[in-house]
matplotlib code that plots the C-alpha trace (Angstrom):
import matplotlib.pyplot as plt

x = [-13.2, -14.4, -12.1, -12.4, -9.6, -9.5, -7.5, -5.5, -2.5, 0.9, 1.8, -1.5, -1.2, 2.5, 2.6, 0.0, -3.1, -0.6, 0.3, -3.3, -4.4, -1.7, -3.7, -6.8, -8.0, -10.0, -11.6, -10.4, -14.5, -14.0, -11.4, -12.6, -10.7, -11.7, -10.7, -13.7, -12.0, -8.3, -10.6, -12.3, -8.7, -6.6, -9.9, -9.5, -5.8, -6.1, -8.9, -10.7, -15.0, -15.7, -15.0, -16.7, -15.8, -15.5, -14.9, -18.4, -19.4, -17.5, -18.1, -21.3, -21.5, -22.8, -20.7, -16.9, -16.2, -12.9, -11.0, -7.7, -6.7, -3.8, -4.9, -2.3, -1.2, -3.9, -6.7, -5.7, -7.5, -10.9, -11.4, -10.4, -12.8, -15.6, -15.1, -15.4, -18.7, -19.5, -19.2, -15.5, -12.3, -9.6, -5.3, -4.8, -0.9, 1.6, 1.3, -2.6, -2.4, -0.3, -0.4, -2.3, -5.2, -6.0, -4.6, -7.6, -10.2, -9.2, -9.6, -12.7, -14.5, -12.8, -14.4, -17.4, -17.8, -16.4, -14.9, -10.9, -8.2, -4.8, -1.6, -0.1, 4.0, 5.2, 7.8, 5.3, 4.1, 7.0, 8.9, 12.8, 11.1, 10.1, 12.7, 15.5, 12.6, 13.1, 16.7, 16.4, 14.0, 16.7, 18.9, 21.2, 23.0, 23.3, 21.1, 20.1, 21.5, 20.7, 19.4, 20.7, 18.2, 18.8, 16.7, 17.5, 17.5, 18.1, 14.6, 13.8, 11.3, 8.5, 5.3, 6.8, 4.0, 7.1, 7.7, 4.5, 3.5, -0.5, -0.9, 1.5, 4.9, 8.2, 10.6, 9.1, 6.4, 8.0, 10.8, 11.7, 8.9, 10.6, 13.3, 11.2, 8.1, 11.2, 13.0, 9.9, 9.4, 12.5, 12.9, 9.4, 9.6, 7.7, 9.8, 9.5, 11.0, 11.5, 14.5, 14.8, 15.9, 14.0, 15.7, 12.8, 13.2, 13.4, 11.9, 9.1, 8.4, 8.6, 11.0, 14.5, 16.0, 15.5, 17.5, 16.1, 17.0, 13.8]
y = [-4.0, -0.4, 1.3, 4.5, 6.5, 7.5, 10.5, 12.7, 11.4, 11.5, 8.5, 7.5, 10.8, 10.3, 6.4, 4.0, 5.9, 6.3, 2.9, 1.5, 3.2, 1.3, -1.9, -2.8, -5.0, -2.1, 1.8, 4.3, 5.5, 7.9, 9.8, 11.9, 14.1, 15.6, 19.5, 18.8, 21.8, 20.0, 16.9, 17.7, 19.3, 15.9, 14.1, 16.2, 16.0, 12.5, 12.3, 10.4, 10.7, 11.9, 13.6, 12.9, 15.5, 12.6, 9.5, 8.0, 9.2, 7.6, 4.2, 5.2, 4.7, 1.7, 1.5, 1.0, -2.9, -1.6, 0.8, 2.2, 2.9, 5.2, 7.0, 8.2, 5.1, 5.1, 5.6, 2.4, 0.1, 2.1, 3.3, -0.1, -1.6, 0.4, -0.4, -3.9, -2.9, -1.1, -4.1, -3.5, -4.6, -3.2, -2.7, -0.7, 0.9, -0.6, -0.9, -2.1, -2.1, -0.3, -3.4, -7.1, -5.9, -4.1, -7.4, -9.3, -6.8, -6.7, -10.3, -10.5, -7.8, -9.5, -12.9, -11.3, -9.7, -11.9, -9.6, -9.7, -7.2, -6.8, -4.9, -2.9, -4.4, -4.3, -6.7, -9.9, -9.0, -7.1, -9.0, -8.4, -9.9, -12.9, -13.3, -13.3, -15.8, -17.9, -18.1, -19.1, -21.8, -23.1, -23.3, -21.1, -19.7, -22.7, -22.7, -19.6, -18.9, -16.0, -12.8, -9.8, -6.9, -3.0, 0.2, 3.5, 7.5, 10.7, 12.7, 15.1, 17.3, 17.7, 18.1, 14.5, 12.2, 9.9, 12.1, 12.1, 9.4, 10.3, 9.4, 6.0, 7.5, 5.9, 4.1, 0.2, 1.3, 3.1, 1.6, -1.0, -3.1, -3.7, -5.4, -7.7, -8.8, -8.7, -11.8, -13.7, -13.7, -14.3, -17.3, -18.6, -18.7, -17.4, -16.4, -18.3, -16.3, -12.4, -10.8, -6.7, -3.6, -0.5, 3.9, 6.7, 10.1, 12.2, 15.0, 13.2, 10.3, 8.0, 4.9, 6.2, 3.5, -0.5, -3.6, -6.9, -10.6, -12.8]
z = [-14.5, -13.1, -11.4, -8.8, -6.2, -3.1, -2.5, -4.9, -3.2, -4.9, -5.4, -7.3, -9.6, -10.8, -9.9, -10.2, -11.7, -15.0, -14.5, -14.5, -17.6, -19.3, -19.4, -21.2, -18.5, -16.3, -16.5, -13.8, -13.5, -10.4, -7.9, -4.6, -2.2, 0.1, -1.8, -4.7, -7.2, -6.4, -7.0, -10.0, -11.3, -10.8, -12.4, -15.9, -16.3, -15.7, -17.7, -15.1, -16.2, -12.6, -9.3, -5.7, -2.5, 0.3, -0.2, 1.0, -2.7, -4.3, -2.4, -2.9, -7.0, -7.6, -11.3, -9.9, -8.7, -6.8, -5.1, -4.8, -1.4, -1.4, 2.0, 5.0, 6.6, 9.6, 7.1, 5.5, 7.5, 7.8, 4.3, 2.7, 5.0, 3.9, 0.7, 0.9, 3.2, 0.0, -2.3, -3.7, -4.4, -2.6, -3.8, -0.7, -0.7, 2.2, 4.8, 4.9, 8.5, 11.8, 14.0, 13.6, 15.4, 12.0, 9.5, 11.5, 11.0, 7.5, 6.8, 9.0, 6.7, 3.5, 4.7, 5.1, 2.1, -0.6, -2.0, -2.5, -0.3, -2.4, -0.6, -3.6, -3.1, -6.1, -5.0, -5.8, -9.5, -10.5, -13.5, -11.3, -9.2, -10.2, -12.5, -9.3, -7.2, -10.4, -9.9, -6.5, -7.0, -9.5, -7.7, -10.8, -7.5, -5.3, -1.9, -0.3, 3.3, 4.1, 3.2, 4.1, 3.2, 3.8, 2.8, 3.8, 3.3, 5.5, 6.5, 8.7, 7.0, 10.3, 7.3, 5.7, 6.1, 7.2, 10.4, 11.9, 14.8, 14.7, 10.9, 11.1, 9.9, 10.6, 9.0, 9.3, 7.7, 5.0, 3.9, 6.7, 5.0, 1.8, 3.7, 5.3, 2.1, 0.0, 1.5, 2.0, -1.3, -3.0, -0.4, -0.4, 3.9, 6.7, 9.7, 12.6, 15.1, 14.9, 17.1, 16.3, 17.7, 17.3, 18.1, 17.8, 16.7, 20.4, 18.3, 16.3, 17.9, 14.8, 14.1, 12.4, 12.6, 13.0, 12.4, 12.8, 12.1, 10.9]

ax = plt.figure().add_subplot(projection="3d")
ax.plot(x, y, z, "-o")
ax.set_aspect("equal")
plt.show()
């Protein structure tokens, strides 16, 4: 499958693209960014044949069958939908949307396009998580009654995208989502009720602490 990448974000250039390039099942043909000169430099360094100065140009490339979307959180749904409308499959970084309505819009666009959309949660595909789920399902460790999931780190950088409310920052969407997806994957079950508490940072306006029970 022929791929294009939307943006020169570090998660893509430092993690995902190198991993994709190790696969013999795909080929990355193009990358797009807002700064064409920088994008060309990235493309050259990563041996990507084509560089575009806009996301629209990449989506208009008929040779590209799928796109990887590592844009800032608030742009995930918008550009994933545009990619679907352009006839591309989509692999989108988490969180795939900021709200329930985002998810509904994306599902509608997916169904209309006939293409596939996947959220880039490594939890669902990493060998260690697959093995953990296998062990739980086998009953090897006994009956699973409770899963406690904690993910935390300190971040007070005002320039960090995770602390910018207007572009989808906050602890829940950044790392808290792993605490939700992980147990759901391990158990193979979905919550029927959710109770949670959230503390917002008075400086940034983003959530800095979330505690919940599913």
